[in-house]
Steps between C-alpha positions, in 0.01 A plus 500: 500500500463272803194560711491651843420210732166648623356453148586131499284223641816312600548455872828320427694765301797277405445530123483879504807522716690288246390668177782664302556872564266713286780627275567140389141431395413475131265751342143362498253573220120504529406669173225261392144542632490137613802562725322758718450323833346622827725584791349227718517164328512134600573302183334182632161671478561580133534127425217382724212719620531750218484230232220312675302824521532543123286192446774233508417345838390171340767499228780243536807679635743209548509149361741231607536127548646266757583133470143426608270765356458819304431825680306813410472814713267780401593857584257486794657177627854634456404816688350295786811282532734802490294661776519188715878483454517870590330418831754221561786745439355760737322288763728196524839624382456846658671679213483876457501718186853531366618160629668293229354157421702242306289297257620164377301286263456381144238643262174403667186678624597512866835662419311764301244555777772536762676772299174694466422456870840636602431811294149535640623514860760762409800270537784462249513184287841344433438213254786252463584243235397143592845358421695731731700321767527590869815710464344706218179546697701607802662782304155631402362463854790694651506769233125574525477422874211261447327379815223283348448265207214332316637185340364211297512185712700325228782756533525557874816300570749741343323794660526340843875457447517865393316596820779345703753705303288816531309505830344835408243277324280426799200320353408285201146406400454231234231499231389227260456287811215381721723451806414664831637853498513522120368808320203299367412369846522847654297653216196283568378703796577841351253746346492534122510879517798719587541875462827568320754711687486860375848505351655791317568456127873524584500251784737216412306178437753281317870422529615301199848355515700473179542148372871519572683406179803676649597630841281555803126531432352849521162573653288737289219684679169572329195699608128420485483748211778319312310172505206664322721699262649189339147370443400824330796519258625189312182284522280796406693643206709211362323182611156664474357259755127425506272379778448182295872416510635193678864543607743210537877453520805389692680786682472472880280747686814588697647636173346834401453371143274228639334710770386752242431273203330212680317672787482879505431564131197268482360608837525869411242464220282211617666234285602147609839381630606136462760412765676166458806350664797322343412554136712341229489610135267209426266557796485875426380426147251247636374754757457773238268261318323377814432845650448671162763756596525812286820659638824318585800636690829310500869531412660444156649171619153358562373616162798333329436177688129505414554546126533133396193409711263769364345272231386260773266752667213729410598860565194656336414702811848655527510860375811656655833366620734717707873440535721663762755409765783456250585602145258374234703378200352593164528135398270395786249773420490403132472128571215561748309706246550234235373230736205687654424799279551726804739795504689481829474804727853566621566717801768618737426569863699509820439416865596861571227626263254226604396396147532552123585851374609436139294280270301476176215281377340388175577711195713731715747222586832496315725195464817551700357791703359484852259782417432861597447663837165389645256794533558650844877445472785680325822333387826604338855380449773681695863535394800469732455860616136440595358694206238369254681312223420549130292251305696186416749532787521229767487628856336458839123458501333763719132508590257694716127474564244455779722238667869512582789366703502543877738248653468391860803645685742437212791712378439366149205742471733774374622268223149425378364855489672778301348846457153360563540209256496133601800320347393142440847356440421422136683619190250606234486682170206711383411525132348792309144376568551490874536122527749370755735218401668294772877461470619357834500542871739789557720271706483221238661685209798297381809695396727277294812628325354851512164402352172526692290187470147474640443146622126494411582582138721192474242292685239609246707355216593178677134434584422496129726197451272196463694292753476758781224510762644763736817699543663768711800708399743662744844659495782317671844646589774442243859621520530571129161652420386632837186291470383228269146416397387168640168328428332244723267294284217258578428277200165369383661156479780443750609182320652720229800564727543153650785442253795741561558534126134581441515752781802672350334507159183657645703768679661595172165492322341738753799733487483519122125553522553804724774640277268474201231707670682770700839671503758222534663653810178423689516123456545285816861386520390246761183290503405271785206263479284471812194302604335816636574866571503629860193713560332691779152394605363777280667348192791740460830346393756535779786618285716570802512124563612441142768768536662303781587219261833490320541550130534168321 
């Protein structure tokens, strides 16, 4: 239930006024002992003062590198810098609790410190992807009524254009800069102590916008309590994180997969976060070796691209690799295990749920299955009537736990929540052991000549063909069959299709390969070779862009 405003520390009550009505909220679960939180809670303290007080003040919290030097911040140093930024936000920017602050930057220590400082002063962080353009930023600014921004100096130009489109954004302060008026310059004269605002556990602290594979982006609102809950579920029970762990990976901090996996999870337990910009598959492998990373977070695409390079690097320190953000093909998981000896930890999360809620690790992992509900969460498959479906039946994935969907002023809330369950938009099947098997996005199911075809199932087969590096399968309109299955394929060696006859032969070869491995009606009647697949910044294939092409 939404709070009465007197309980909140927010002076600016915009977020509470734009929460969904109570009857549209999902049911929240706090059954586990570790999910019992106090009523008054500022999550920034849990990552800073609380950890430092547990004896980690001199432990390395964040490691990074610039073009000129490496960087190490202890927990005490991180806390001091966050406190100085907090003073800049309050003293110089004159922001009040509840104000929204747009954050724009790549994965680096100052971006991380700014997020924590925004929480500490009781404001609401709105992290944005570095590659967003002015028009996209403007939509977010207007939707969340954002009056202030903290932006990396390297990314300020698009934000300044967005400011002209959305004058509600009144001030921008740049970090990663030594210019007059920059965050760093203003920090120099500020105290290194700051008393966190006494926020309520259900004060909104984060608005995460969906990555926008289709339609208008949706803002999902999360509380201080939610930020801690994700740290006390998946990384505790599935990842089994240790204080000795060193976390590394590629997802942006503006993406909840990256915010949790690369910053919040390590800081919650006194571990170390490695934040690096512009990683490639090769430089990620090199960095794992250099920083002796033990835990890696990235998307299946990156793991596939790293596979041929694995023999060139020492990965002895690496203990756990986590895949999320898109479907993990069994072929990728098996190839990664063969190359590294590591069993991939698959997981499904959602911006609406903040992080991973179904997963499995080690001996509990099953090939072809995402996993089971993470402790703290419940999951089931719903049929068309909204009732739990029997084992072995494909339906809508439904989940509930300590986090849940609360859209910012969006009618789509009632489509996401049904009878207390969060509907993720994924079609899944549950087996007799309680493992969940991904079938498709519910809006990506292909119906061809009366048959239902799950695109990811066909992709799984095509990816096993030795000539194929990547592929995406969609349904395209067809007068005779309703839809046809079409595959967009990126080859390991593009020269194989330089000759039209060779291209035609390879199309036929892939089609026969699919027919030999799944029901023949599922084979792609059209195959188009591409240099690359369109993806969001978070690595998800933008199938809606592929659907706009014509069948060939």
